[in-house]
Structures are given as structure tokens and as C-alpha cells.
C-alpha positions, -999 to +999 in steps of 0.1 A: +182-763-541+170-773-507+193-772-477+177-794-451+201-794-421+222-768-403+252-792-404+250-795-441+250-758-447+277-750-422+299-776-436+295-761-470+302-726-457+334-737-440+348-752-473+337-723-495+350-696-472+386-708-479+383-699-515+362-668-514+374-632-508+371-612-477+385-633-448+382-615-415+417-600-408+433-572-389+422-541-409+438-513-388+417-483-377+391-471-402+395-436-414+368-411-405+342-404-432+342-367-441+312-349-428+295-328-455+264-316-437+244-321-405+208-312-401+188-308-368+155-327-372+138-320-338+136-357-331+148-375-300+149-407-320+153-406-357+141-435-380+159-446-411+155-420-439+144-425-475+156-411-508+137-401-539+140-375-566+171-359-551+156-354-517+160-371-484+129-376-463+129-384-426+107-389-396+111-400-360+097-396-325+084-361-330+087-346-365+088-353-402+107-334-428+128-333-460+163-321-468+182-315-500+218-326-500+231-292-510+209-271-486+220-260-452+185-262-436+156-286-441+132-279-470+104-284-445+101-296-410+069-301-389+056-320-359+039-351-372+013-353-344+008-390-346+003-396-309+033-419-309+066-422-328+070-426-365+089-458-364+096-470-400+114-455-430+091-431-449+073-447-478+072-425-508+048-422-538+040-395-563+038-363-543+032-382-511+051-394-480+035-420-457+048-422-421+034-438-390+036-463-362+014-486-341-013-459-336-019-451-372-005-436-405-002-401-419+001-392-456+019-359-460+026-337-491+062-344-501+068-308-511+054-290-480+046-316-453+010-306-452-016-333-443-032-352-471-050-377-449-047-398-417-056-433-407-062-443-371-054-479-361-084-501-353-060-525-334-023-518-344-009-506-377+021-523-393+047-511-418+030-502-452+040-505-488+032-478-513+027-490-549+004-485-579-015-456-562-022-476-531-010-479-495-012-515-482-005-524-446-016-546-417-040-534-390-042-561-364-049-594-382-063-576-413-045-565-445-059-531-456-055-511-489-061-473-491-061-450-520-028-430-518-044-398-530-074-396-508-069-422-480-103-439-489-104-475-480-104-498-510-105-532-494-098-552-462-088-588-459-091-607-426-064-631-415-065-651-383-079-631-353-056-622-324-025-620-346-007-589-357+004-581-393+034-560-384+057-564-414+053-547-448+035-566-475+051-569-510+034-557-542+044-573-575+024-567-606-013-570-597-008-590-565-002-583-528+019-608-508+015-606-471+031-627-444+014-616-412+019-630-377-004-660-382+024-680-400+006-680-433+015-663-466-014-648-485-015-638-522-042-612-527-055-592-556-042-557-556-075-545-571-100-558-546-082-579-520-096-612-532-076-643-520-057-660-548-038-686-527-024-691-493+002-714-477+004-723-440+040-723-429+035-723-391+053-756-386+082-745-409+090-709-403+066-696-376+061-663-396+078-643-424+096-611-415+103-596-449+091-603-484+108-588-515+104-595-552+134-601-574+137-616-609+104-634-609+105-649-574+094-638-539+124-637-516+111-641-480+131-642-447+116-662-419+116-655-382+140-683-378+170-689-402+155-697-436+156-675-467+130-688-491+124-684-528+087-686-534+068-688-568+044-658-569+019-677-591+010-704-566+032-703-535+055-732-544+088-730-525+114-731-552+144-731-529+154-727-493+187-714-479+195-719-442+218-691-430+229-710-398+214-684-375+186-658-375+182-635-405+179-598-393+169-586-428+178-592-464+183-568-493+173-577-529+190-560-558+186-575-593+190-612-590+209-611-557+195-614-522+221-602-497+220-608-459+243-608-428+242-638-406+255-640-369+276-670-381+299-642-393+292-639-430+276-617-456+259-639-481+249-630-517+222-655-528+212-660-564+174-654-564+169-678-593+186-708-577+190-702-540+227-709-543+253-685-527+271-666-554+296-653-529+301-649-492+323-624-472+336-636-439+331-608-413+338-626-381+359-657-374+355-654-336+392-659-330+414-637-309+434-612-329+411-612-360+397-582-378+362-590-367+333-568-376+307-559-350+272-572-355+253-558-385+218-548-375+213-520-400+195-531-432+219-536-461+216-512-490+232-510-524+242-483-550+266-481-579+274-518-578+283-518-541+267-533-510+266-509-481+271-526-446+271-507-414+281-525-382+274-516-346+308-500-341+296-474-367+319-487-393+307-486-429+321-511-454+314-514-491+315-548-508+315-553-545+282-569-556+301-590-582+323-609-559+320-596-523+355-580-522+357-551-498+363-518-516+360-492-487+360-489-450+352-458-429+339-446-396+307-426-392+314-392-376+294-399-344+270-426-331+246-437-359+212-453-353+223-483-374+210-473-408+229-461-439+213-444-470+235-442-501+227-412-522+250-419-551+278-396-562+299-408-532+275-396-505+258-414-476+232-402-451+230-415-415+204-410-388+222-403-356+216-412-320+213-375-311+184-370-336+205-353-363+208-364-399+244-365-411+256-365-447+291-378-454+314-385-483+331-418-489+366-404-484 
């Protein structure tokens, strides 16, 4: 599939929306999600949290820590001493938690928060990926790989000078896929950083914001409005979906890539074909409708449901099979536009006051 014009895709969206579930409508006030626990984190600004092995890990402007859903106080909490804010969701590996921001990275022990190693930025560090015992990230125009256990540098690949590799690379099998700010997509060997292939997409997408791997294809979101399916073996573009407006982020689960577009729809795209499997109308821009607020939080999924949090702090769950809405509830307070499903009917939210809140689903 290749959608070549905005007019074509929007015409198709308009027709399909009549037949698919979830038309925006007056919903009535959303019930308040029941608060189960609230933890003080010591942060003025709290980044999105991460979940692994039954624990929730967090970081922010001042501290890093871990909580257990059934514990009243954090398992550990400490100043991260980064010299700047920890700005991305913690990246987790065996026994390790990697946090950081523009000034560098810190690898902490997951059980205690003790330092394992630190990396200071040569220019500016980007968001890392942790996989196969490595931490791979951008530093200025370079892609860098460190050993997760020791922090030792394993390799460094130079892109185009005076550009910034800010977004996280993607690791799939024995390859690293990085779309830094120079408009190119690089495929590198995970072992030694050797270049396998590259494509220059500056004229097409400017640069790629996110790259995920799903069902044998790289799913990449551009700075503009394209979602791309790219062959990992040689960089061939298998399909292109035009969302009709910018793509804030996309979430890949199984063979689905889900995204929210400011055209007022959540799309679920088949990663094998690039065709929409379903769409859910969130906003029809008509007076009196049940319009959602904008969705700037990254989408998440658990237990067959897509978790969407809008900027009015309303959480909605959509069935991943057909997009039908199954739940709507309000967060108890002002969230920082991130939702972390824990399973078992629980969701964690970083809050504007720096606390971490755990709620039920009603």
C-alpha cells in the first residue's frame, strides 16, 4: 500500500468512519478512577514511569526510585545527581535501570539505586535503548553503544556533523536501526557498529521520530505525517500511511501500530500491509459532540486493550480487536500525560505535583 496524497487518505477516512465503531458522541461525565496509592517521589517534574518484574521505576527532575504496587513507601529513592533532569522513561535491563537527559546517562542498580556507571555527554545525549546487554543511544551526531554491565564503550558510529541524534534507536536481532536528525536511517551491526545500509529520506520525511519493530517490519514515524513500514534487511519502504496530520507517537503491539492523529482519530494499522484495521473517531469538531481532548501521552496496551489518555486527564480503553471503547474514567488529579498499565486492573500515572498515583479501573 502507498498513500500518495492527503486528499486520498482523508477521503478514505471519511467513508470508513461511517462504518466503524466509536463515533465521537456525548459521553456524559467520566467517573473518577479509584485511587489505590500515591507515592511522594521528591521530583518537581516526574517523567513517565516504567514497569518490569512487578515493580514500577521512575525518575524526574531530581530523583530516581522504585515502588511496589502493594507497598506504602518507595522501595528506594535517591537524588540522581545528573546535573540536569532525567527526561525519558527509565530503560530497564537485567538488574539495571538507565536514566538520563541531555547532559549524560546514569546506570543504577534496580534493587538499591546504587550507581553502576555514568556517561557524560560529549555533545548531547539522546534517548537510549537497552537490549542484548548493551545501551545504544545518540551523542550529538554519533550513535554509541556501551556495555550495560560496566559502561565500557563498545563502538561509536558517526553520522553527519552538526546534527543531533535525540530519539531512541531500535534493536532487532543483531542490528541497530537509528534515525538521527540528519534525515537518514542507518542499519548498524549490534556487535561492532559497522554500517550495513543507509537510506537518505531528507526530501521525504525530514527525520524519523520513533522506530519500533513488529512482525518482521520496522515501523517508523516521521517528523511530518507519514507512518512507514520499512524492510529491516535492506531499507526498502514496504508501505506508507499518511495520517493527515503530524504523528505525536505510535505504539506497536503484535501486528498492530496504533496512533492518534489531530485529524481526530485513533488508527490501528496492520504492520504487514500498512492498511488500517480499524479507526476510532475521537473528535468530529462539531458543536455538541463528545470530543476528546488532544492525546499527547504515548499510547500503551495491556490485556487486549489500548490505553489512551487525553489532555483533560480522561483515560479511555479501546478494544485492540475492533477499536470499540470499553472504559472511560478520570484521573484523580492532573496527570503529566502518561499512563502505565500494570495489569490486574491497575494503572500508574505521573502527576503534575511530582507524585506517582496508582488507580484501579473502576
